[in-house]
C-alpha positions as CSV (number, residue, x, y, z in Angstrom):
1,X,61.8,-58.8,84.4
2,X,60.9,-61.5,86.0
3,X,62.1,-64.6,86.6
4,X,60.9,-68.4,87.5
5,X,62.4,-71.6,88.4
6,X,61.7,-74.9,89.7
7,X,63.9,-75.9,92.8
8,X,64.2,-78.3,95.3
9,X,64.9,-76.7,99.3
10,X,67.4,-76.8,101.1
11,X,65.8,-75.9,104.0
12,X,62.0,-74.9,105.0
13,X,60.8,-71.3,103.3
14,X,56.9,-69.6,103.6
15,X,55.4,-69.3,100.1
16,X,54.6,-66.0,98.8
17,X,51.7,-66.1,97.7
18,X,49.4,-67.9,100.7
19,X,51.8,-67.0,103.4
20,X,52.3,-69.7,105.5
21,X,55.5,-72.2,105.9
22,X,54.6,-74.3,103.6
23,X,57.7,-75.5,101.8
24,X,59.5,-77.9,103.6
25,X,62.8,-80.0,103.3
26,X,63.3,-80.9,100.4
27,X,60.2,-79.8,98.2
28,X,59.6,-78.4,95.3
29,X,58.8,-74.7,95.1
30,X,59.0,-72.3,91.9
31,X,61.3,-69.3,92.8
32,X,60.4,-65.9,91.8
33,X,63.0,-63.1,91.1
34,X,61.3,-59.9,90.2
35,X,63.3,-56.8,89.2
36,X,62.0,-53.8,91.3
37,X,59.4,-51.6,90.1
38,X,58.1,-55.0,87.5
39,X,55.0,-53.6,86.1
40,X,54.2,-51.1,88.7
41,X,54.1,-53.3,91.7
42,X,56.2,-50.8,93.4
43,X,59.2,-52.6,94.8
44,X,61.6,-50.6,95.9
45,X,64.6,-53.4,95.1
46,X,64.6,-57.1,93.9
47,X,62.2,-59.0,95.6
48,X,62.8,-62.8,95.7
49,X,60.4,-65.9,97.1
50,X,59.0,-69.5,96.6
51,X,55.7,-70.5,95.5
52,X,54.4,-74.2,97.6
53,X,53.2,-77.0,95.1
54,X,49.5,-75.8,96.8
55,X,49.2,-72.5,95.4
56,X,51.1,-73.3,92.3
57,X,48.2,-75.7,91.6
58,X,45.4,-73.4,92.8
59,X,46.5,-71.3,90.3
60,X,47.2,-72.8,87.2
61,X,50.2,-73.3,87.9
62,X,51.3,-76.9,89.2
63,X,52.1,-78.5,86.5
64,X,55.1,-76.3,85.8
65,X,56.1,-77.7,89.3
66,X,55.0,-81.4,88.5
67,X,57.0,-81.5,85.0
68,X,53.9,-82.0,83.4
69,X,52.4,-80.4,80.6
70,X,48.8,-80.0,80.5
71,X,48.7,-79.1,76.4
72,X,50.4,-83.4,76.4
73,X,47.8,-85.5,77.7
74,X,50.8,-88.2,77.9
75,X,52.1,-86.0,80.4
76,X,49.4,-84.3,82.0
77,X,48.1,-85.3,85.4
78,X,44.4,-83.8,86.1
79,X,43.4,-83.0,89.7
80,X,41.4,-85.7,91.9
81,X,38.0,-85.2,91.6
82,X,35.7,-84.1,94.4
83,X,32.9,-85.7,94.7
């Protein structure tokens, strides 16, 4: 079982994806909760952690934190061009 919820941080947190203290107080982040041995990952107990907005954007999950829907052009905010 896995559950992911968008939350607003009440304290600084480390991101479980990049392993940096990237989540600051007041930032929105994805809280991820996985049950023991989810999909054979081998965690002996429950695992809970947060994913920062930067990592969520990198892996295509940024729209979850930013409350946008990539299939709905009215709410989707494409990433800025780096050209």
